[in-house]
C-alpha positions as CSV (number, residue, x, y, z in Angstrom):
1,M,210.9,-53.2,-17.0
2,N,213.7,-50.9,-15.9
3,F,213.6,-48.0,-13.5
4,R,213.6,-45.4,-16.2
5,T,210.6,-47.0,-17.9
6,K,208.6,-47.3,-14.7
7,T,209.3,-43.7,-13.9
8,Y,208.1,-42.5,-17.3
9,L,204.9,-44.7,-17.2
10,R,204.1,-43.6,-13.6
11,K,204.5,-39.9,-14.7
12,R,202.2,-40.3,-17.7
13,F,199.6,-42.4,-15.8
14,G,199.7,-39.7,-13.0
15,D,199.1,-37.0,-15.6
16,Y,196.0,-38.9,-16.7
17,Y,194.6,-39.3,-13.2
18,Q,195.3,-35.6,-12.4
19,A,193.5,-34.3,-15.5
20,S,190.6,-36.7,-15.6
21,E,187.2,-36.8,-14.0
22,F,185.9,-40.2,-13.5
23,P,182.9,-41.6,-11.5
24,L,183.6,-44.0,-8.7
25,P,181.6,-47.3,-8.8
26,H,178.2,-47.6,-7.3
27,D,178.3,-47.8,-3.5
28,F,182.1,-47.6,-3.5
29,K,182.3,-47.1,0.3
30,R,181.2,-50.7,0.9
31,R,183.7,-52.1,-1.6
32,E,187.2,-53.5,-1.1
33,W,189.9,-52.0,-3.3
34,G,193.1,-53.5,-4.7
35,F,196.1,-52.1,-6.4
36,I,199.2,-53.2,-8.3
37,F,202.0,-50.6,-8.3
38,F,204.7,-49.8,-10.9
39,D,207.5,-50.2,-8.4
40,E,206.9,-53.9,-8.1
41,L,206.4,-54.7,-11.7
42,P,207.0,-57.1,-13.5
43,E,206.1,-59.0,-10.3
44,V,202.4,-59.0,-9.8
45,V,201.8,-58.1,-6.1
46,M,198.2,-57.2,-5.3
47,R,197.8,-54.7,-2.5
48,R,194.2,-55.2,-1.3
49,H,192.0,-54.8,1.8
50,K,191.8,-51.0,1.1
51,A,188.6,-49.0,1.7
52,F,187.6,-45.4,1.1
53,S,185.1,-43.4,3.2
54,S,184.7,-40.5,0.7
55,E,185.1,-39.7,-3.0
56,S,187.8,-37.1,-2.3
57,E,189.8,-39.7,-0.3
58,A,189.6,-42.2,-3.2
59,L,190.6,-39.7,-5.8
60,E,193.5,-38.4,-3.7
61,Y,194.8,-41.9,-3.3
62,L,194.7,-42.6,-7.0
63,R,196.3,-39.4,-7.9
64,G,199.0,-39.6,-5.2
65,M,199.9,-43.3,-5.5
66,V,199.4,-43.7,-9.3
67,P,198.9,-47.4,-9.5
68,A,199.5,-49.5,-12.6
69,H,196.3,-51.4,-12.1
70,V,193.2,-50.4,-10.1
71,Y,190.5,-52.9,-8.9
72,H,187.5,-52.9,-6.7
73,S,185.4,-55.8,-5.4
74,A,182.2,-57.0,-7.0
75,A,181.0,-57.6,-3.4
76,Y,179.7,-55.2,-0.8
77,Y,180.9,-55.5,2.8
78,Q,180.1,-54.0,6.2
79,F,183.8,-53.5,6.9
80,P,185.5,-53.6,3.4
81,G,188.9,-52.5,4.8
82,A,189.2,-55.4,7.3
83,G,192.3,-57.6,6.9
84,T,190.5,-60.9,6.5
85,M,187.5,-61.9,4.3
86,K,185.6,-63.2,7.4
87,E,186.0,-59.9,9.2
88,K,184.7,-57.9,6.2
89,N,181.1,-59.3,6.7
90,W,179.9,-60.0,3.1
91,Q,176.6,-58.3,2.3
92,G,176.0,-59.1,-1.3
93,A,177.7,-58.8,-4.7
94,D,177.1,-57.6,-8.2
95,L,176.8,-60.2,-10.9
96,I,180.1,-60.0,-12.9
97,F,181.0,-61.4,-16.3
98,D,184.6,-61.2,-17.6
99,L,184.8,-61.9,-21.4
100,D,188.4,-62.4,-22.4
101,A,189.5,-62.9,-26.0
102,D,192.2,-65.4,-24.9
103,H,189.4,-67.8,-23.9
104,L,187.6,-67.8,-27.2
105,P,187.8,-70.8,-29.5
106,Q,188.3,-68.7,-32.6
107,K,191.9,-68.1,-33.6
108,A,192.4,-64.4,-34.4
109,R,195.1,-63.2,-36.9
110,S,195.6,-59.9,-35.1
111,Y,194.8,-58.0,-31.9
112,A,192.1,-56.0,-33.8
113,E,190.4,-59.3,-34.9
114,M,190.7,-60.7,-31.4
115,L,188.9,-57.7,-30.0
116,A,186.2,-57.9,-32.7
117,N,185.6,-61.5,-31.7
118,V,185.2,-60.8,-28.1
119,K,182.9,-57.8,-28.8
120,F,180.6,-60.2,-30.7
121,E,180.5,-62.6,-27.7
122,T,179.8,-59.7,-25.4
123,G,176.9,-58.6,-27.6
124,K,175.5,-62.2,-27.4
125,L,175.8,-62.1,-23.6
126,L,174.0,-58.8,-23.3
127,D,171.1,-60.2,-25.4
128,F,170.8,-63.1,-22.9
129,L,170.8,-60.8,-19.9
130,L,168.2,-58.5,-21.4
131,E,166.0,-61.2,-23.1
132,D,166.3,-64.4,-21.1
133,F,166.9,-63.0,-17.6
134,G,164.9,-59.8,-18.0
135,F,167.5,-57.4,-16.5
136,G,166.8,-53.7,-17.3
137,E,169.3,-51.7,-19.2
138,E,169.5,-49.3,-16.2
139,N,171.0,-52.2,-14.1
140,I,173.7,-53.3,-16.6
141,R,177.0,-51.6,-17.0
142,V,179.6,-52.6,-19.7
143,A,183.3,-51.7,-19.6
144,F,186.1,-52.4,-22.1
145,S,188.7,-54.1,-19.9
146,G,191.6,-52.1,-21.4
147,G,193.2,-55.3,-22.5
148,R,191.6,-58.2,-24.3
149,G,187.9,-58.0,-23.5
150,Y,184.9,-56.7,-21.7
151,H,183.4,-56.7,-18.2
152,I,179.7,-56.7,-17.6
153,H,178.4,-55.6,-14.1
154,V,174.8,-56.4,-13.2
155,H,173.6,-54.3,-10.3
156,D,170.0,-55.7,-10.1
157,P,168.9,-56.1,-6.4
158,R,167.7,-59.6,-7.3
159,V,171.2,-60.9,-7.8
160,L,172.9,-59.3,-4.8
161,E,172.6,-62.2,-2.4
162,L,173.0,-65.0,-4.8
163,G,175.7,-67.5,-3.7
164,S,178.4,-69.1,-5.8
165,A,176.3,-72.1,-6.7
166,E,173.4,-70.0,-8.0
167,R,175.8,-67.9,-10.0
168,R,177.3,-71.0,-11.5
169,E,173.9,-72.1,-12.6
170,I,173.6,-68.8,-14.5
171,V,176.9,-69.6,-16.2
172,D,175.7,-73.1,-17.0
173,Y,172.6,-71.6,-18.7
174,L,174.6,-69.2,-20.7
175,S,177.0,-71.8,-21.9
176,G,174.3,-74.4,-22.7
177,T,175.9,-76.8,-20.2
178,G,173.7,-79.9,-20.0
179,L,171.4,-78.7,-22.7
180,T,170.2,-81.8,-24.7
181,I,167.7,-82.6,-27.4
182,D,165.7,-84.7,-24.9
183,F,165.6,-81.8,-22.5
184,L,164.5,-79.2,-25.1
185,F,161.7,-81.2,-26.8
186,I,158.4,-82.8,-26.1
187,P,158.5,-86.0,-28.2
188,A,156.0,-86.8,-30.9
189,K,153.0,-89.0,-29.9
190,H,151.5,-91.6,-32.0
191,T,148.2,-93.5,-31.8
192,V,148.3,-97.1,-33.1
193,H,145.0,-98.2,-34.8
194,D,144.2,-101.9,-35.0
195,M,143.4,-102.7,-38.7
196,G,142.9,-106.4,-38.3
197,K,146.1,-108.1,-39.5
198,F,147.9,-104.7,-39.5
199,K,148.4,-101.9,-37.1
200,K,148.4,-98.4,-38.4
201,P,150.3,-95.7,-36.5
202,E,148.9,-92.2,-36.7
203,L,150.6,-89.0,-35.6
204,E,148.7,-87.6,-32.7
205,S,151.0,-84.7,-31.9
206,S,154.3,-83.6,-33.5
207,R,157.6,-83.1,-31.7
208,K,157.7,-79.7,-30.1
209,I,160.1,-77.4,-28.3
210,S,158.8,-77.6,-24.7
211,S,159.0,-73.9,-23.9
212,F,156.3,-73.2,-26.6
213,D,153.9,-75.2,-24.4
214,D,154.4,-72.7,-21.6
215,A,154.3,-69.4,-23.5
216,P,153.2,-68.3,-27.0
217,G,156.3,-68.1,-29.2
218,G,158.4,-69.9,-26.6
219,Y,161.1,-68.4,-24.4
220,G,164.7,-68.8,-23.4
221,W,166.8,-71.4,-25.2
222,G,163.7,-72.8,-26.9
223,K,162.9,-69.5,-28.6
224,R,166.6,-69.1,-29.5
225,I,166.7,-72.5,-31.2
226,S,163.5,-71.9,-33.1
227,S,164.8,-68.5,-34.4
228,Y,168.1,-70.2,-35.3
229,I,166.4,-72.9,-37.3
230,I,164.4,-70.3,-39.2
231,H,167.5,-68.3,-40.0
232,F,169.4,-71.5,-40.9
233,L,166.7,-72.6,-43.4
234,N,166.4,-69.2,-45.0
235,D,170.2,-69.0,-45.2
236,I,170.7,-72.5,-46.7
237,S,168.0,-71.9,-49.3
238,M,169.7,-68.6,-50.4
239,K,173.3,-69.9,-50.6
240,E,175.0,-71.0,-53.8
241,E,174.2,-74.6,-54.5
242,A,177.8,-75.8,-54.0
243,D,178.1,-74.0,-50.6
244,S,174.8,-75.2,-49.3
245,A,175.6,-78.8,-50.5
246,K,178.9,-78.7,-48.7
247,E,177.4,-77.4,-45.5
248,I,174.8,-80.1,-45.3
249,L,177.3,-82.8,-46.4
250,D,179.5,-81.8,-43.5
251,M,176.6,-81.8,-41.1
252,V,175.4,-85.3,-42.2
253,R,179.0,-86.7,-42.0
254,N,179.6,-85.2,-38.6
255,H,176.3,-86.5,-37.2
256,N,177.0,-90.0,-38.5
257,L,180.6,-89.9,-37.2
258,S,179.4,-89.0,-33.7
259,N,177.3,-92.2,-33.7
260,V,179.9,-94.8,-34.9
261,N,181.1,-97.5,-32.6
262,T,184.1,-99.6,-33.6
263,E,185.4,-100.5,-30.1
264,N,184.5,-104.2,-30.6
265,I,186.1,-104.5,-34.0
266,P,189.6,-106.1,-33.9
267,P,192.3,-103.7,-35.4
268,E,193.3,-106.3,-38.0
269,I,189.6,-106.5,-39.3
270,E,189.4,-102.7,-39.4
271,I,192.6,-102.6,-41.5
272,K,191.2,-105.2,-43.9
273,I,188.0,-103.2,-44.3
274,V,189.9,-100.0,-45.1
275,T,192.3,-101.8,-47.5
276,I,189.4,-103.5,-49.4
277,K,187.5,-100.2,-49.8
278,N,190.6,-98.3,-50.9
279,E,191.3,-101.0,-53.5
280,N,187.8,-100.9,-54.8
281,R,185.8,-97.7,-54.0
282,K,182.7,-99.0,-55.7
283,M,182.5,-102.1,-53.5
284,S,179.4,-102.0,-51.3
285,S,179.5,-102.5,-47.5
286,Q,177.3,-105.6,-47.9
287,K,179.9,-107.2,-50.2
288,I,182.7,-106.4,-47.8
289,S,180.7,-107.8,-44.8
290,N,180.0,-111.0,-46.8
291,E,183.6,-111.4,-47.6
292,L,184.8,-110.8,-44.0
293,G,181.8,-112.5,-42.3
294,I,180.8,-109.5,-40.1
295,S,177.7,-107.3,-40.1
296,A,177.3,-104.6,-42.8
297,G,176.5,-102.2,-39.9
298,L,180.0,-102.6,-38.4
299,V,181.6,-102.2,-41.9
300,R,179.6,-99.0,-42.3
301,D,180.9,-97.7,-39.0
302,V,184.5,-98.4,-40.0
303,L,184.1,-96.7,-43.3
304,I,182.5,-93.7,-41.8
305,K,185.3,-93.5,-39.1
306,N,187.9,-93.6,-41.9
307,D,186.1,-91.1,-44.1
308,L,185.4,-93.7,-46.8
309,W,181.6,-93.5,-46.7
310,D,179.9,-91.6,-49.5
311,F,177.2,-89.3,-47.9
312,R,176.5,-87.3,-51.1
313,A,173.2,-88.9,-52.0
314,E,171.9,-88.7,-48.5
315,A,173.0,-85.1,-48.1
316,T,171.4,-84.1,-51.3
317,A,168.1,-85.6,-50.2
318,K,168.3,-83.8,-46.9
319,L,169.2,-80.5,-48.5
320,N,166.2,-80.8,-50.9
321,N,163.9,-81.5,-47.9
322,L,165.2,-78.4,-46.0
323,K,164.7,-76.2,-49.1
324,E,161.2,-77.4,-49.4
325,I,160.5,-76.5,-45.8
326,A,162.1,-73.1,-46.3
327,R,159.8,-72.4,-49.3
328,N,156.7,-73.4,-47.3
329,P,155.4,-70.5,-45.3
330,E,153.1,-72.8,-43.3
331,A,155.9,-75.1,-42.3
332,M,158.1,-72.1,-41.3
333,D,155.3,-70.7,-39.2
334,M,154.9,-74.0,-37.4
335,I,158.6,-73.7,-36.4
336,R,158.5,-70.0,-35.6
337,L,155.2,-69.7,-33.8
338,K,154.6,-73.2,-32.4
339,G,158.1,-74.7,-32.1
340,I,157.1,-77.8,-34.0
341,I,160.2,-79.3,-35.6
342,G,160.5,-82.6,-37.4
343,D,162.1,-85.8,-36.0
344,S,164.7,-86.0,-38.7
345,Y,168.2,-86.3,-37.4
346,I,169.2,-83.4,-39.6
347,F,167.1,-81.1,-37.4
348,D,168.8,-82.6,-34.3
349,A,172.2,-81.7,-35.9
350,I,170.9,-78.1,-36.6
351,V,169.8,-77.9,-33.0
352,Q,173.2,-79.0,-31.7
353,K,174.7,-76.3,-34.0
354,A,172.3,-73.8,-32.6
355,I,173.4,-74.6,-29.0
356,K,177.0,-74.3,-30.0
357,D,176.7,-71.0,-31.9
358,N,174.4,-69.4,-29.3
359,S,176.3,-70.4,-26.2
360,I,178.5,-67.8,-24.5
361,N,182.3,-68.4,-24.3
362,L,183.3,-66.8,-21.1
363,G,186.5,-68.8,-20.5
364,S,188.1,-72.2,-20.7
365,A,185.6,-75.0,-21.0
366,H,183.1,-72.3,-22.1
367,T,182.9,-70.4,-18.8
368,D,185.3,-68.3,-16.7
369,E,183.6,-69.6,-13.6
370,P,186.1,-68.1,-11.1
371,V,184.9,-64.6,-12.2
372,T,181.1,-65.0,-12.3
373,A,180.8,-67.5,-9.4
374,D,183.4,-65.8,-7.2
375,I,181.4,-63.6,-4.8
376,R,184.5,-61.9,-3.5
377,R,186.1,-61.2,-6.9
378,L,188.1,-58.0,-7.6
379,I,187.4,-56.4,-11.0
380,R,189.1,-53.5,-12.8
381,M,187.8,-50.1,-12.0
382,P,186.1,-48.4,-15.0
383,S,187.9,-45.3,-16.2
384,S,191.2,-46.4,-14.7
385,L,194.2,-47.3,-16.9
386,H,195.3,-50.8,-17.7
387,G,198.9,-51.2,-16.7
388,G,199.4,-54.0,-19.3
389,S,198.4,-51.9,-22.3
390,G,198.2,-48.2,-21.3
391,M,194.6,-48.1,-22.5
392,R,191.6,-46.9,-20.6
393,V,189.1,-49.2,-19.0
394,V,186.2,-47.6,-20.8
395,P,182.7,-47.5,-19.2
396,L,180.0,-47.9,-21.8
397,T,176.2,-47.6,-22.0
398,L,174.6,-50.3,-24.2
399,A,174.1,-47.7,-26.9
400,E,177.8,-46.7,-26.7
401,F,178.9,-50.3,-26.8
402,E,177.5,-50.8,-30.3
403,K,179.7,-48.0,-31.8
404,F,182.7,-48.5,-29.6
405,E,186.1,-49.2,-31.2
406,P,188.7,-50.1,-28.5
407,L,191.8,-49.4,-30.6
408,R,190.4,-45.9,-31.2
409,D,188.2,-45.0,-28.3
410,A,190.3,-46.4,-25.4
411,I,193.5,-44.6,-26.4
412,V,194.3,-41.7,-24.0
413,F,197.9,-40.8,-24.7
414,S,199.2,-38.4,-27.3
415,E,200.5,-38.5,-30.9
416,K,203.7,-36.9,-29.8
417,E,206.6,-39.0,-31.0
418,I,208.9,-40.7,-28.5
419,K,211.7,-43.2,-28.7
420,V,211.6,-46.7,-27.2
421,E,214.0,-49.6,-27.3
422,V,212.3,-52.8,-28.3
423,I,213.7,-55.7,-26.4
424,P,214.8,-58.9,-28.3
425,P,213.4,-61.3,-29.1
426,L,210.5,-59.4,-30.6
427,K,207.4,-61.5,-30.4
428,P,205.2,-61.7,-33.6
429,Q,202.2,-60.2,-31.8
430,N,204.2,-57.1,-31.0
431,S,205.8,-56.6,-34.4
432,M,202.9,-54.4,-35.6
433,V,200.9,-51.9,-33.4
434,E,197.5,-51.2,-34.9
435,M,195.9,-48.2,-33.1
436,K,194.0,-45.1,-34.1
437,G,193.7,-46.3,-37.6
438,K,197.5,-46.6,-38.0
439,S,199.7,-49.7,-38.5
440,I,203.1,-49.0,-36.9
441,K,205.8,-51.4,-37.8
442,V,208.1,-52.4,-34.8
443,E,211.6,-53.7,-35.0
444,E,214.2,-54.7,-32.4
445,G,216.3,-51.8,-31.1
446,I,215.5,-48.1,-31.1
447,N,212.1,-47.1,-32.6
448,T,210.4,-43.7,-32.9
449,M,206.7,-43.8,-32.7
450,P,203.6,-42.0,-31.3
451,E,203.5,-42.0,-27.5
452,Y,200.4,-44.1,-27.3
453,A,202.1,-46.9,-29.3
454,G,205.3,-46.6,-27.3
455,I,203.4,-46.8,-24.0
456,Y,201.5,-49.8,-25.2
457,L,204.8,-51.7,-25.9
458,M,206.3,-50.6,-22.6
459,C,203.3,-51.8,-20.7
460,R,203.4,-55.1,-22.6
461,G,207.0,-55.5,-21.5
462,A,208.2,-55.5,-25.1
463,A,210.1,-52.2,-24.9
464,E,212.0,-49.8,-22.5
465,Y,211.8,-46.0,-22.6
466,A,214.8,-44.8,-24.6
């Protein structure tokens, strides 16, 4: 980023700060502030340990210094401007979640799709905070980060003094870390009756989601899994036959694949099994085992591992069973109202899918622990501008979040056309700017485009002011 570009961006950011009214964060006098300035870009140098004693002092600083990035602490301090963390005297911190599209497992085809994915994850997290943790809407603040995601600030007094370990437990809950079938369920109980020569087992109590024992309708993950299974059964029964058959076939295959064990089979034996099966697909595992002198179970594991086992008949039977349950109101009520779910492995596979689909992706390995667990974290100030995009960090109520469109509602700069020089090599993600309902094609060299698009490219480091 050259001097001319920095001067232009600083001028336009300054115009925004001069013309805008924006609320400072709750209890801002007890927060530490940090800034990154245009003069030092592209080097990222955080100037922190700043504090403000009044609103006018804070606004005067922002309007006079015009930073590229503005941050404040999630924490509250007795002396927020002190030069060391120890001297600040920590007094508590908001609970902060940073959802970044870069951390999601889904591969987006565009910036717009990336933002849609992370908005969906944010909605899931808000539901957890409201339903599972019981935080009130009045204590939750959402902000579009101005870049690739959303920040959630929880101001509830109950979280203020939580340490890093307790906050990490919240992250583990949201990500489903350590959540297992055994943990979720009370196993079925059987009574064995002595019938002379025979013993007859009789079901005493069915397998049940444990949280349904503690509260009618269950709660937390147990309630989520029950609702997911109901939705899954309804969905699978309504799908086209070919689609539902493929979904259950994949589920059956993946479940069996997760349980194979071929570690003790010599490689040459595994090769022989695969070769024999490829030469005669109709040959049974029992015949192969007889021919090679090993157990049919080991042969089966090898065939499953190498995708040579035919699960179609088993999957069809499972699908028919699931459809029967979906058509049975009494069976569905047992799941919905009592959390009673069968022992069949297909249900275990659905539960595992429920955990995966419901868990929150906050970062690499499911959770961005440095943000949520860091009780001294700096977070972007809502209503400031993001120096990496030129977009506004938009504060949102929960109602506003539902209708929010970042590539429309976070744009603050004008439609006036400007010229920018796009720097080679042009990266694919910068070859098209999609903002305010427009798709603007970008090429190397001089481009004329709306100011908001030009500022976006300059902030991204993809262009210089021409």
